[in-house]
N, CA, C and O of each residue as an XYZ file, in Angstrom:
464
protein
N     104.835     95.552    126.722
C     103.867     95.429    126.655
C     103.456     94.951    125.155
O     102.988     95.813    124.412
N     103.601     93.664    124.687
C     103.557     92.645    123.066
C     101.985     92.803    122.876
O     101.027     92.887    123.644
N     102.181     92.805    121.348
C     100.376     92.319    120.956
C     100.686     91.345    120.102
O     101.718     91.291    119.434
N      99.739     90.509    120.110
C      99.932     89.313    118.800
C      99.177     90.277    118.007
O      98.007     90.050    118.314
N      99.195     91.100    117.272
C      99.110     91.889    116.403
C      97.699     93.543    116.740
O      97.063     93.523    117.794
N      97.508     94.528    115.889
C      97.444     95.564    116.184
C      95.687     95.827    116.359
O      95.246     96.940    116.643
N      94.767     94.576    116.132
C      93.750     94.693    116.510
C      93.634     94.674    117.841
O      92.807     95.378    118.421
N      94.548     93.769    118.532
C      94.874     93.362    119.738
C      95.290     94.475    120.570
O      95.125     94.642    121.778
N      95.797     95.125    119.798
C      96.459     96.367    120.386
C      95.320     97.507    120.849
O      95.101     97.993    121.958
N      94.833     97.683    119.852
C      93.861     98.610    119.788
C      92.255     98.392    120.617
O      91.487     99.296    120.949
N      92.059     96.814    120.818
C      91.328     96.493    122.041
C      91.880     96.813    123.414
O      91.200     97.463    124.208
N      92.892     96.450    123.667
C      93.989     97.023    125.126
C      93.987     98.125    125.159
O      93.837     98.425    126.343
N      94.069     99.038    124.539
C      93.629    100.755    124.103
C      92.723    101.424    124.507
O      92.799    102.430    125.214
N      91.401    100.694    123.907
C      90.592    100.626    124.143
C      89.377    100.697    125.158
O      88.280    101.248    125.245
N      90.426     99.575    126.093
C      89.710     99.332    127.488
C      90.156    100.523    128.008
O      89.318    101.421    128.086
N      91.423    100.774    128.431
C      91.930    101.809    128.917
C      91.537    103.396    128.653
O      91.333    104.297    129.466
N      91.509    103.393    127.337
C      90.186    104.950    126.892
C      88.581    105.174    128.059
O      88.100    106.142    128.648
N      88.233    103.826    127.943
C      86.735    103.965    128.273
C      86.892    104.404    129.846
O      85.858    104.834    130.358
N      88.096    104.346    130.699
C      88.107    104.443    131.777
C      88.257    106.233    131.961
O      87.893    106.734    133.025
N      88.699    106.928    131.078
C      89.177    108.184    130.566
C      87.666    108.473    130.818
O      86.763    107.702    130.492
N      87.443    110.079    131.646
C      86.216    111.049    130.936
C      86.985    111.634    130.101
O      88.005    112.282    130.335
N      86.240    111.282    128.628
C      87.040    111.625    127.380
C      85.868    112.271    126.862
O      86.166    112.829    125.806
N      84.026    112.513    127.316
C      83.533    113.529    126.653
C      83.424    113.006    125.451
O      83.640    111.794    125.454
N      83.063    113.655    123.980
C      82.696    113.070    122.729
C      84.476    113.078    121.786
O      85.087    113.836    121.033
N      84.617    112.176    122.223
C      86.143    112.213    120.986
C      85.836    111.761    119.858
O      84.748    111.292    119.524
N      87.272    111.948    118.905
C      86.921    111.459    117.517
C      88.733    110.588    117.540
O      89.746    110.871    118.181
N      88.538    109.849    116.859
C      89.818    108.987    116.797
C      89.725    109.190    115.673
O      88.742    109.334    114.947
N      91.444    109.219    115.378
C      92.523    109.488    113.997
C      93.115    108.586    114.212
O      93.500    108.219    115.322
N      93.404    107.747    112.541
C      94.294    106.614    112.426
C      95.200    107.077    111.365
O      94.876    107.926    110.535
N      96.301    106.519    111.413
C      97.205    106.870    110.792
C      97.568    105.618    109.655
O      98.091    104.545    109.956
N      97.329    105.862    108.862
C      97.473    104.730    107.679
C      98.699    104.242    107.368
O      99.475    104.927    106.701
N      99.096    102.757    107.896
C      98.034    102.087    107.229
C      98.047    101.688    108.463
O      97.064    102.000    109.135
N      99.243    100.821    109.181
C      99.371    100.409    110.812
C      98.478    100.477    111.800
O      98.013     99.580    112.505
N      98.214    102.027    111.778
C      96.961    102.835    112.905
C      95.413    102.994    112.721
O      94.442    103.286    113.418
N      95.687    102.649    111.416
C      94.027    101.757    111.357
C      93.151    100.762    112.062
O      92.037    100.845    112.579
N      94.153     99.649    111.890
C      93.317     98.977    112.779
C      92.855     99.210    114.231
O      91.744     99.121    114.754
N      94.248     99.584    114.782
C      94.082    100.091    116.294
C      93.175    101.128    116.466
O      92.525    101.073    117.510
N      92.844    102.561    115.314
C      92.447    103.165    116.177
C      90.360    103.027    115.728
O      89.327    103.538    116.159
N      90.686    102.187    114.827
C      88.802    101.064    114.411
C      88.158    100.619    115.686
O      86.983    100.798    116.007
N      89.362     99.842    116.558
C      89.006     99.265    117.862
C      88.692    100.220    118.857
O      87.692    100.138    119.570
N      89.486    101.076    118.912
C      89.525    102.489    120.051
C      88.097    102.912    119.519
O      87.136    102.784    120.277
N      87.888    103.514    117.979
C      86.218    104.215    117.580
C      85.129    103.073    117.569
O      83.925    103.262    117.394
N      85.476    102.389    117.690
C      84.017    101.009    117.770
C      84.045    100.663    119.582
O      82.910    100.654    120.058
N      84.917    100.453    120.361
C      84.526    100.480    121.769
C      84.047    101.736    122.350
O      83.341    101.726    123.359
N      84.476    103.060    121.628
C      84.032    104.157    122.250
C      83.192    104.508    122.043
O      82.626    105.184    122.902
N      82.454    104.237    120.547
C      81.275    104.475    119.785
C      81.405    106.046    119.377
O      80.612    106.941    119.667
N      82.454    106.135    118.728
C      83.812    107.781    118.296
C      83.290    107.304    116.981
O      82.727    106.255    116.666
N      83.634    108.364    116.301
C      84.042    108.664    114.908
C      85.306    108.012    114.651
O      86.178    107.683    115.456
N      85.267    107.896    113.561
C      86.948    107.888    113.125
C      87.520    107.979    111.933
O      87.061    107.304    111.012
N      88.209    108.509    111.804
C      88.732    109.561    110.720
C      90.109    108.952    110.020
O      90.207    107.753    110.279
N      90.926    109.327    109.408
C      92.291    109.158    108.901
C      92.726    110.470    108.675
O      92.218    111.415    108.071
N      94.214    110.265    109.547
C      94.935    111.534    108.925
C      95.768    110.904    108.353
O      96.069    109.715    108.452
N      96.322    112.016    107.487
C      97.818    111.375    106.351
C      99.075    112.167    106.554
O      99.076    113.376    106.786
N      99.683    111.740    106.497
C     101.089    112.241    106.449
C     102.030    111.621    105.351
O     101.825    110.476    104.949
N     103.068    112.393    104.870
C     103.731    111.518    104.210
C     105.538    112.097    104.435
O     105.847    113.258    104.705
N     106.433    111.046    104.254
C     107.761    110.875    104.541
C     108.316    112.204    103.613
O     107.510    112.686    102.817
N     109.507    112.724    103.696
C     109.783    113.604    102.632
C     111.272    113.025    102.685
O     111.861    113.045    103.766
N     111.800    112.589    101.718
C     112.991    111.240    101.943
C     114.274    111.755    101.403
O     114.049    112.125    100.251
N     115.558    111.951    101.726
C     116.741    112.064    100.641
C     116.610    111.429     99.683
O     116.211    110.265     99.675
N     116.934    112.115     98.671
C     117.169    111.137     97.413
C     117.929    110.285     97.050
O     117.527    109.591     96.117
N     119.250    110.001     97.597
C     119.752    108.634     97.638
C     120.218    108.429     98.564
O     121.411    108.207     98.770
N     119.290    108.469     99.357
C     118.861    107.125    100.723
C     117.107    107.757    101.548
O     116.815    108.397    102.558
N     116.406    107.174    100.514
C     114.637    107.770    100.575
C     114.291    107.322    102.310
O     113.350    107.821    102.927
N     115.081    106.478    102.803
C     114.483    105.785    103.956
C     115.121    107.063    105.166
O     114.477    106.964    106.210
N     116.000    107.979    105.225
C     116.123    109.316    105.668
C     115.722    110.195    105.348
O     116.126    110.773    104.338
N     114.645    110.679    106.200
C     113.620    111.693    106.430
C     114.310    113.319    106.748
O     114.862    113.817    107.729
N     113.871    113.936    105.043
C     114.395    115.203    106.250
C     113.351    116.552    106.625
O     113.609    117.723    106.902
N     111.808    115.649    106.468
C     110.822    116.078    106.543
C     109.530    115.163    106.469
O     109.386    113.941    106.461
N     108.621    116.258    106.417
C     107.446    115.723    106.199
C     105.920    116.554    106.104
O     105.745    117.637    106.663
N     105.073    115.993    105.461
C     103.903    116.839    105.009
C     102.573    116.438    105.852
O     102.530    115.634    106.783
N     101.433    117.234    105.272
C     100.610    116.491    106.243
C      99.228    117.328    104.997
O      99.477    117.909    103.940
N      98.245    117.160    105.449
C      97.271    117.884    104.757
C      97.131    119.628    105.398
O      97.525    120.225    106.401
N      96.305    119.981    104.114
C      96.081    121.528    104.418
C      97.590    122.256    104.593
O      97.775    123.161    105.407
N      98.755    121.669    103.614
C      99.914    122.236    103.692
C     100.456    122.325    104.831
O     101.168    123.328    104.874
N     100.454    121.686    105.872
C     101.354    121.466    107.098
C     102.585    120.630    106.303
O     102.563    119.803    105.391
N     103.800    121.320    107.185
C     105.051    120.588    106.659
C     106.080    120.998    107.517
O     106.539    122.139    107.569
N     106.455    119.962    108.240
C     107.997    119.654    109.188
C     109.380    119.742    108.294
O     109.408    118.924    107.374
N     110.022    120.223    108.361
C     111.694    120.240    107.656
C     112.688    120.073    109.135
O     112.815    120.752    110.153
N     113.102    119.186    108.786
C     114.828    119.057    109.550
C     115.685    119.612    108.699
O     116.275    119.055    107.772
N     115.762    121.146    109.165
C     117.405    121.653    108.758
C     118.252    120.481    109.130
O     117.905    119.511    108.457
N     119.170    120.218    109.895
C     119.995    119.993    110.165
C     119.954    118.147    109.110
O     121.096    117.755    108.871
N     119.184    117.502    108.751
C     119.555    116.820    107.766
C     119.758    117.317    106.423
O     120.733    116.946    105.770
N     118.980    118.059    106.004
C     118.901    119.193    104.101
C     120.123    119.378    104.382
O     120.881    118.613    103.786
N     120.779    120.388    105.330
C     122.244    120.885    105.330
C     123.266    119.482    105.457
O     124.400    119.562    104.986
N     122.908    118.484    105.970
C     123.997    117.298    106.226
C     123.822    116.383    104.592
O     124.686    116.011    103.798
N     122.688    116.287    104.575
C     122.633    115.340    103.095
C     122.686    116.286    101.741
O     122.515    115.864    100.598
N     122.964    117.681    102.120
C     123.144    118.652    100.699
C     121.689    118.671     99.728
O     121.623    118.683     98.499
N     120.717    118.670    100.597
C     119.650    118.793     99.895
C     118.727    120.094     99.363
O     117.930    120.666    100.106
N     118.988    120.522     97.780
C     119.091    122.101     98.002
C     117.371    122.527     97.958
O     116.465    121.697     98.040
N     117.223    123.709     97.841
C     115.737    123.971     97.809
C     114.818    123.758     96.409
O     113.600    123.585     96.449
N     115.579    123.799     95.212
C     114.496    122.948     93.927
C     114.531    121.434     94.579
O     113.493    120.793     94.742
N     115.601    121.019     94.871
C     114.984    119.121     94.815
C     114.383    119.286     95.873
O     113.541    118.405     96.048
N     114.459    120.377     97.046
C     113.297    119.940     98.279
C     112.068    120.111     97.508
O     111.272    119.173     97.475
N     111.802    121.264     96.843
C     110.504    121.096     96.376
C     109.823    120.118     95.448
O     108.642    119.809     95.604
N     110.684    119.566     94.347
C     110.375    118.274     93.512
C     109.905    117.675     95.124
O     108.798    117.784     95.650
N     111.149    117.018     95.682
C     110.438    116.022     96.472
C     109.048    116.285     97.163
O     108.233    115.371     97.283
N     108.805    117.546     97.607
C     107.924    117.634     98.140
C     106.390    117.819     97.472
O     105.321    117.459     97.965
N     106.617    118.465     96.252
C     105.543    118.145     95.250
C     105.223    117.084     95.146
O     104.129    116.815     95.643
N     106.115    115.792     94.359
C     105.831    115.032     94.497
C     104.941    114.049     95.422
O     103.935    113.416     95.099
N     105.554    114.103     96.571
C     104.612    113.593     98.149
C     103.237    114.745     98.077
O     102.087    114.311     98.154
N     103.419    115.700     97.977
C     101.753    116.240     98.407
C     100.925    115.398     96.989
O      99.858    114.793     97.091
N     101.653    115.539     95.830
C     100.488    114.799     95.177
C     100.085    113.444     95.089
O      99.101    113.058     94.458
N     101.045    112.566     95.881
C     101.072    111.110     96.578
C     100.171    111.329     97.944
O      99.891    110.238     98.440
N      99.974    111.745     98.218
C      99.297    112.200     99.676
C      97.508    112.580     99.311
O      96.527    111.928     99.670
N      97.550    113.816     98.511
C      96.046    114.058     97.934
C      95.790    112.322     97.441
O      95.114    111.619     98.192
N      96.309    111.787     96.294
C      95.635    110.740     96.247
C      95.163    109.392     97.136
O      94.205    108.652     96.911
N      96.074    109.324     98.134
C      95.615    108.508     99.407
C      94.811    109.436     99.872
O      93.748    108.828     99.999
N      94.635    110.540    100.213
C      93.130    110.979    100.667
C      92.091    110.827     99.986
O      90.987    111.045    100.485
N      92.235    110.439     98.763
C      90.835    110.473     97.785
C      90.383    109.020     98.314
O      89.260    108.706     98.710
N      91.833    107.999     98.201
C      91.182    106.729     98.130
C      90.857    106.144     99.628
O      90.319    105.042     99.729
N      91.162    106.828    100.662
C      90.541    106.405    101.870
C      89.334    107.028    101.955
O      88.372    106.315    102.240
N      89.108    108.522    101.726
C      88.126    108.951    102.279
C      86.755    109.652    100.913
O      85.814    110.446    100.913
N      87.243    109.011    100.229
C      86.261    109.089     98.719
C      86.182    110.663     98.336
O      87.162    111.198     97.817
N      85.099    111.332     98.579
C      84.364    112.398     98.374
C      84.411    113.119     99.530
O      84.219    114.319     99.332
N      84.653    112.730    100.984
C      84.799    113.216    102.085
C      85.609    114.635    102.012
O      86.193    114.793    100.940
N      85.735    115.594    102.871
C      86.260    116.531    103.123
C      87.141    115.953    104.362
O      87.911    116.695    104.972
């Protein structure tokens, strides 16, 4: 199914979700592309909207190749196979993760302000 834009996709998704008995949902949007979708869903359902932020951890010489990801509250997922094949050592991984964690915190402050 193709959509004109993410707003249209959010409206269509909201129509489908309205048919379900969801109780009191909270809608989470993944910045940046997921926010227009989540906004339309939250608006249609009359639900609170919040963001969930994650950050990809990229291989240094090929940053589009992710070896893991981090999220809020210390959440971290690693792909050991990529780490091994790309030969990303523990020190290098820790530096990349620390830089990503700082960028993630900055992004969250930008989106949420003082809200937790």
